[in-house]
C-alpha positions as a Markdown table, in Angstrom:
| # | Residue | x | y | z |
|---|---|---|---|---|
| 1 | Met | 14.1 | 15.3 | -7.1 |
| 2 | Glu | 10.4 | 15.3 | -8.1 |
| 3 | Tyr | 10.1 | 18.8 | -6.6 |
| 4 | Met | 13.0 | 19.9 | -8.8 |
| 5 | His | 11.4 | 18.2 | -11.7 |
| 6 | Phe | 8.1 | 20.1 | -11.3 |
| 7 | Lys | 10.1 | 23.3 | -10.7 |
| 8 | Lys | 12.0 | 22.6 | -13.9 |
| 9 | Gly | 8.7 | 22.1 | -15.7 |
| 10 | Thr | 7.4 | 25.5 | -14.3 |
| 11 | Leu | 10.5 | 27.2 | -15.6 |
| 12 | Ser | 10.2 | 25.5 | -18.9 |
| 13 | Leu | 6.5 | 26.5 | -19.2 |
| 14 | Asn | 7.3 | 30.1 | -18.4 |
| 15 | Ser | 10.1 | 30.3 | -21.0 |
| 16 | Phe | 8.1 | 28.3 | -23.6 |
| 17 | Thr | 5.1 | 30.6 | -23.3 |
| 18 | Leu | 7.4 | 33.4 | -24.5 |
| 19 | Leu | 7.7 | 31.5 | -27.8 |
| 20 | Leu | 4.1 | 30.2 | -27.8 |
| 21 | Pro | 3.2 | 31.2 | -31.4 |
| 22 | Gln | 6.3 | 29.7 | -32.8 |
| 23 | Met | 5.9 | 26.6 | -30.7 |
| 24 | Leu | 2.4 | 26.0 | -31.8 |
| 25 | His | 3.4 | 26.2 | -35.4 |
| 26 | Gln | 6.3 | 23.8 | -34.8 |
| 27 | Cys | 4.1 | 21.3 | -32.9 |
| 28 | Lys | 1.6 | 21.2 | -35.8 |
| 29 | Glu | 4.4 | 20.5 | -38.2 |
| 30 | Gln | 6.0 | 17.8 | -36.0 |
| 31 | Ser | 2.9 | 16.3 | -34.2 |
| 32 | Gly | 4.5 | 12.8 | -34.1 |
| 33 | Trp | 7.5 | 13.9 | -32.0 |
| 34 | Thr | 5.2 | 16.0 | -29.8 |
| 35 | Ile | 3.1 | 13.0 | -29.0 |
| 36 | Ile | 6.2 | 10.9 | -28.2 |
| 37 | Tyr | 7.5 | 13.7 | -25.9 |
| 38 | Leu | 4.2 | 14.0 | -24.0 |
| 39 | Ala | 4.0 | 10.2 | -23.7 |
| 40 | Leu | 7.5 | 10.1 | -22.3 |
| 41 | Leu | 6.6 | 12.8 | -19.8 |
| 42 | Leu | 3.4 | 11.0 | -18.8 |
| 43 | Ala | 5.4 | 7.7 | -18.4 |
| 44 | Thr | 7.9 | 9.5 | -16.1 |
| 45 | Ile | 5.2 | 10.9 | -13.8 |
| 46 | Val | 3.4 | 7.5 | -13.7 |
| 47 | Gln | 6.7 | 5.7 | -12.9 |
| 48 | Tyr | 7.4 | 8.2 | -10.1 |
| 49 | Phe | 4.2 | 7.4 | -8.3 |
| 50 | Tyr | 4.6 | 3.7 | -9.1 |
| 51 | Thr | 8.0 | 3.7 | -7.4 |
| 52 | Ala | 7.0 | 6.0 | -4.6 |
| 53 | Tyr | 4.1 | 3.8 | -3.5 |
| 54 | Ser | 5.9 | 0.5 | -3.9 |
| 55 | Gln | 7.2 | -1.7 | -1.1 |
| 56 | Pro | 11.0 | -2.1 | -0.9 |
| 57 | Gly | 10.7 | -5.6 | 0.7 |
| 58 | Tyr | 10.5 | -5.6 | 4.5 |
| 59 | Val | 12.1 | -8.4 | 6.6 |
| 60 | Ile | 9.0 | -8.7 | 8.8 |
| 61 | Asp | 6.8 | -9.3 | 5.7 |
| 62 | Ala | 9.2 | -11.9 | 4.5 |
| 63 | Ile | 9.1 | -13.7 | 7.8 |
| 64 | Arg | 5.3 | -13.5 | 8.0 |
| 65 | Asp | 5.1 | -14.9 | 4.4 |
| 66 | Gly | 7.5 | -17.7 | 5.3 |
| 67 | Asn | 5.5 | -18.6 | 8.4 |
| 68 | Glu | 2.2 | -18.7 | 6.4 |
| 69 | Met | 3.9 | -20.9 | 3.8 |
| 70 | His | 5.1 | -23.2 | 6.5 |
| 71 | Ala | 1.6 | -23.4 | 8.1 |
| 72 | Thr | 0.1 | -24.2 | 4.7 |
| 73 | Phe | 2.7 | -26.9 | 4.2 |
| 74 | Val | 2.0 | -28.5 | 7.5 |
| 75 | Asn | -1.8 | -28.5 | 6.9 |
| 76 | Thr | -1.3 | -30.0 | 3.5 |
| 77 | Arg | 0.9 | -32.8 | 4.9 |
| 78 | Thr | -1.6 | -33.5 | 7.6 |
| 79 | Ile | -4.5 | -33.9 | 5.2 |
| 80 | Ser | -2.3 | -36.0 | 2.9 |
| 81 | Lys | -1.3 | -38.4 | 5.7 |
| 82 | Gln | -4.9 | -38.7 | 6.9 |
| 83 | Ser | -6.0 | -39.6 | 3.3 |
| 84 | Ser | -3.2 | -42.1 | 3.0 |
| 85 | Ser | -4.1 | -43.7 | 6.4 |
| 86 | Arg | -7.6 | -44.2 | 5.2 |
| 87 | Gly | -6.3 | -46.0 | 2.2 |
| 88 | Gly | -4.0 | -48.2 | 4.2 |
| 89 | Asn | -0.8 | -46.5 | 2.9 |
| 90 | Leu | 0.9 | -44.4 | 5.4 |
| 91 | Gly | 3.7 | -43.4 | 3.0 |
| 92 | Gln | 6.9 | -41.8 | 4.1 |
| 93 | Ser | 6.4 | -39.7 | 7.2 |
| 94 | Glu | 8.0 | -36.3 | 7.4 |
| 95 | Asn | 8.7 | -34.2 | 10.4 |
| 96 | Pro | 6.4 | -31.1 | 10.4 |
| 97 | Asn | 9.2 | -29.2 | 12.1 |
| 98 | Ser | 11.7 | -29.9 | 9.4 |
| 99 | Asn | 10.9 | -26.6 | 7.7 |
| 100 | Ser | 10.4 | -24.5 | 10.9 |
| 101 | Ser | 14.0 | -23.1 | 10.6 |
| 102 | His | 13.8 | -22.8 | 6.8 |
| 103 | Trp | 14.0 | -19.0 | 7.0 |
| 104 | Phe | 17.1 | -19.2 | 9.3 |
| 105 | Lys | 18.8 | -21.7 | 6.9 |
| 106 | Ile | 18.3 | -19.4 | 4.0 |
| 107 | Val | 19.7 | -16.4 | 5.9 |
| 108 | Ser | 22.7 | -18.4 | 7.1 |
| 109 | Asp | 23.6 | -19.5 | 3.6 |
| 110 | Leu | 23.8 | -15.9 | 2.5 |
| 111 | Tyr | 27.0 | -15.4 | 4.5 |
| 112 | Pro | 30.2 | -15.8 | 2.5 |
| 113 | Pro | 32.3 | -18.8 | 3.5 |
| 114 | Gly | 34.8 | -17.8 | 6.2 |
| 115 | Ser | 33.1 | -14.5 | 7.1 |
| 116 | Ser | 32.4 | -13.5 | 10.6 |
| 117 | Glu | 28.9 | -13.8 | 11.9 |
| 118 | Arg | 27.2 | -10.9 | 13.5 |
| 119 | Glu | 24.2 | -10.4 | 15.9 |
| 120 | Trp | 21.2 | -11.4 | 13.8 |
| 121 | Thr | 18.6 | -9.7 | 15.9 |
| 122 | Cys | 17.7 | -6.1 | 15.0 |
| 123 | Pro | 17.8 | -4.0 | 18.2 |
| 124 | Tyr | 14.9 | -1.9 | 17.0 |
| 125 | Cys | 12.5 | -4.4 | 15.4 |
| 126 | Asn | 13.6 | -7.3 | 17.6 |
| 127 | Ile | 13.4 | -9.7 | 14.6 |
| 128 | Tyr | 15.9 | -11.9 | 12.8 |
| 129 | Gln | 17.8 | -9.7 | 10.4 |
| 130 | Pro | 19.4 | -11.4 | 7.4 |
| 131 | Pro | 22.6 | -10.2 | 5.6 |
| 132 | Arg | 22.2 | -7.3 | 3.1 |
| 133 | Ser | 19.3 | -5.9 | 5.2 |
| 134 | Lys | 19.3 | -2.8 | 7.4 |
| 135 | His | 17.0 | -1.0 | 9.7 |
| 136 | Cys | 15.6 | 2.2 | 8.2 |
| 137 | His | 14.9 | 4.8 | 10.9 |
| 138 | Glu | 12.6 | 6.8 | 8.5 |
| 139 | Cys | 10.4 | 3.7 | 7.8 |
| 140 | Asp | 11.1 | 2.2 | 11.2 |
| 141 | Lys | 11.5 | -1.3 | 9.6 |
| 142 | Cys | 14.2 | -3.6 | 8.4 |
| 143 | Val | 14.6 | -3.6 | 4.6 |
| 144 | Leu | 15.8 | -6.5 | 2.6 |
| 145 | Gln | 18.8 | -5.7 | 0.4 |
| 146 | Phe | 18.7 | -2.2 | 1.7 |
| 147 | Asp | 20.0 | 0.4 | -0.8 |
| 148 | His | 19.0 | 3.8 | 0.6 |
| 149 | His | 16.1 | 5.8 | 1.7 |
| 150 | Cys | 15.1 | 8.2 | -1.1 |
| 151 | Val | 13.8 | 11.5 | 0.3 |
| 152 | Trp | 12.4 | 12.5 | -3.1 |
| 153 | Leu | 10.2 | 9.4 | -3.3 |
| 154 | Gly | 9.5 | 9.2 | 0.4 |
| 155 | Thr | 10.3 | 5.5 | 0.6 |
| 156 | Cys | 13.2 | 3.0 | 0.9 |
| 157 | Ile | 14.8 | 1.5 | -2.1 |
| 158 | Gly | 15.4 | -2.2 | -1.5 |
| 159 | Leu | 15.0 | -5.7 | -3.0 |
| 160 | Lys | 11.6 | -5.3 | -4.5 |
| 161 | Asn | 11.6 | -1.8 | -5.9 |
| 162 | His | 15.3 | -1.2 | -7.0 |
| 163 | Cys | 14.4 | -2.1 | -10.5 |
| 164 | Arg | 11.5 | 0.3 | -10.5 |
| 165 | Phe | 13.7 | 3.0 | -9.2 |
| 166 | Trp | 16.2 | 2.4 | -12.0 |
| 167 | Trp | 13.5 | 2.7 | -14.6 |
| 168 | Tyr | 12.3 | 6.0 | -13.0 |
| 169 | Leu | 15.9 | 7.3 | -13.2 |
| 170 | Leu | 16.2 | 6.3 | -16.8 |
| 171 | Leu | 12.9 | 8.0 | -17.8 |
| 172 | Gln | 13.7 | 11.1 | -15.8 |
| 173 | Thr | 17.1 | 11.4 | -17.4 |
| 174 | Ser | 15.6 | 10.9 | -20.9 |
| 175 | Ile | 12.9 | 13.5 | -20.5 |
| 176 | Ser | 15.5 | 16.0 | -19.1 |
| 177 | Ala | 17.8 | 15.4 | -22.0 |
| 178 | Trp | 15.0 | 15.9 | -24.5 |
| 179 | Thr | 13.8 | 19.1 | -22.8 |
| 180 | Ile | 17.4 | 20.5 | -23.0 |
| 181 | Ile | 17.4 | 19.8 | -26.7 |
| 182 | Leu | 14.1 | 21.6 | -27.1 |
| 183 | Tyr | 15.5 | 24.6 | -25.2 |
| 184 | Phe | 18.5 | 24.8 | -27.4 |
| 185 | Tyr | 16.4 | 24.5 | -30.5 |
| 186 | Phe | 14.0 | 27.3 | -29.6 |
| 187 | Leu | 16.8 | 29.6 | -28.2 |
| 188 | Arg | 18.6 | 29.3 | -31.6 |
| 189 | Gln | 15.5 | 30.8 | -33.3 |
| 190 | Lys | 16.8 | 34.2 | -32.1 |
| 191 | Ile | 13.3 | 35.5 | -31.7 |
| 192 | Pro | 13.4 | 39.1 | -30.4 |
| 193 | Val | 12.2 | 39.3 | -26.9 |
| 194 | Ala | 12.9 | 41.4 | -23.8 |
| 195 | Trp | 16.2 | 40.9 | -22.2 |
| 196 | Trp | 14.7 | 39.6 | -18.9 |
| 197 | Lys | 12.9 | 36.9 | -20.8 |
| 198 | Asp | 16.1 | 35.7 | -22.3 |
| 199 | Phe | 17.7 | 35.8 | -18.9 |
| 200 | Leu | 14.9 | 33.6 | -17.4 |
| 201 | Ala | 15.2 | 31.2 | -20.3 |
| 202 | Ile | 18.9 | 30.9 | -19.9 |
| 203 | Leu | 18.6 | 30.5 | -16.1 |
| 204 | Ala | 16.0 | 27.7 | -16.6 |
| 205 | Leu | 18.3 | 26.0 | -19.1 |
| 206 | Gly | 21.2 | 26.2 | -16.6 |
| 207 | Ile | 19.1 | 24.6 | -13.8 |
| 208 | Leu | 17.8 | 21.9 | -16.1 |
| 209 | Thr | 21.3 | 21.1 | -17.3 |
| 210 | Leu | 22.5 | 20.6 | -13.7 |
| 211 | Ile | 19.5 | 18.4 | -13.0 |
| 212 | Phe | 20.3 | 16.3 | -16.1 |
| 213 | Ile | 23.9 | 15.9 | -15.1 |
| 214 | Phe | 22.9 | 14.7 | -11.6 |
| 215 | Leu | 20.3 | 12.3 | -13.0 |
| 216 | Phe | 22.6 | 10.9 | -15.6 |
| 217 | Leu | 25.4 | 10.2 | -13.1 |
| 218 | Leu | 22.9 | 8.7 | -10.7 |
| 219 | Cys | 21.5 | 6.4 | -13.5 |
| 220 | Ile | 25.0 | 5.3 | -14.4 |
| 221 | Phe | 25.8 | 4.6 | -10.8 |
| 222 | His | 22.8 | 2.4 | -10.2 |
| 223 | Ser | 23.3 | 0.6 | -13.5 |
| 224 | Tyr | 26.8 | -0.3 | -12.1 |
| 225 | Leu | 25.3 | -1.5 | -8.9 |
| 226 | Ala | 22.8 | -3.6 | -10.7 |
| 227 | Met | 25.4 | -5.2 | -12.9 |
| 228 | Thr | 27.7 | -6.0 | -9.9 |
| 229 | Asn | 24.9 | -7.0 | -7.6 |
| 230 | Gln | 25.7 | -4.4 | -5.0 |
| 231 | Thr | 23.8 | -1.8 | -3.0 |
| 232 | Thr | 24.6 | 1.8 | -2.3 |
| 233 | Tyr | 24.8 | 1.0 | 1.4 |
| 234 | Glu | 27.2 | -1.9 | 0.9 |
| 235 | Leu | 29.5 | 0.2 | -1.4 |
| 236 | Ala | 29.6 | 3.1 | 0.9 |
| 237 | Arg | 30.0 | 1.1 | 4.2 |
| 238 | Arg | 32.1 | -1.8 | 2.8 |
| 239 | Arg | 34.6 | -1.7 | 5.6 |
| 240 | Arg | 32.0 | -1.5 | 8.3 |
| 241 | Val | 29.6 | -4.2 | 7.2 |
| 242 | Pro | 30.5 | -7.3 | 9.1 |
| 243 | Tyr | 29.6 | -9.9 | 6.4 |
| 244 | Leu | 31.8 | -8.0 | 3.8 |
| 245 | Arg | 35.0 | -7.7 | 5.8 |
| 246 | Tyr | 36.4 | -11.0 | 4.5 |
| 247 | Val | 35.4 | -10.4 | 0.9 |
| 248 | Met | 36.5 | -6.8 | 0.5 |
| 249 | His | 39.4 | -7.7 | -1.8 |
| 250 | Ser | 37.7 | -10.5 | -3.7 |
| 251 | Leu | 37.3 | -10.2 | -7.4 |
| 252 | Ile | 34.0 | -12.1 | -7.3 |
| 253 | Pro | 30.9 | -9.8 | -7.5 |
| 254 | Leu | 28.9 | -9.6 | -4.3 |
């Protein structure tokens, strides 16, 4: 997608340079809109890298964080009981192992009532795999609330970066729509140029329009997923995901 975006920008630059004198004159007259357009373009590029280098939320990291929190809790309870013992007040003792299965309890509660359980161990990572997670073969890790692996961004889209991905789609769609409007505006100027230059400008406009339609539909689709608390993987594999088999016909959002 980003390759197409920069390709689109190259085509735009080639066609815009054909009208460079007129464009410079228009930019001077409408400097405010030019600054806003350039700011939106910069925000789109920044959001691309911000999303591409973000973590989707890996199961192994969540388990590691949970174990560290448990170790901190046990150490804190030990120090607290030692301090209470010196003061002569033992207080209410608590079993240090009471939270050892806290991660497993959270995972078990994610299953809908009456649903069939599945094998919770990932055959590739050999770790406990919660519902809504899936092993990504490109990343070679299990991803929490797995949505899809984006080849354009080079990373998985999951629990932690789905919101960032949505913002990237929104910005990309907006800059594409604005660029199409600029194309139409300058093409309507009917400036006499060579026929092949008009052909290149129209070809670039056609490619950009297809990109915009794809981005717009993708943005609408992920907005629907966010509002209904679903993922692309769950929507596409609803009949094959074990924990969704008993809630397929439910009217309650997932």
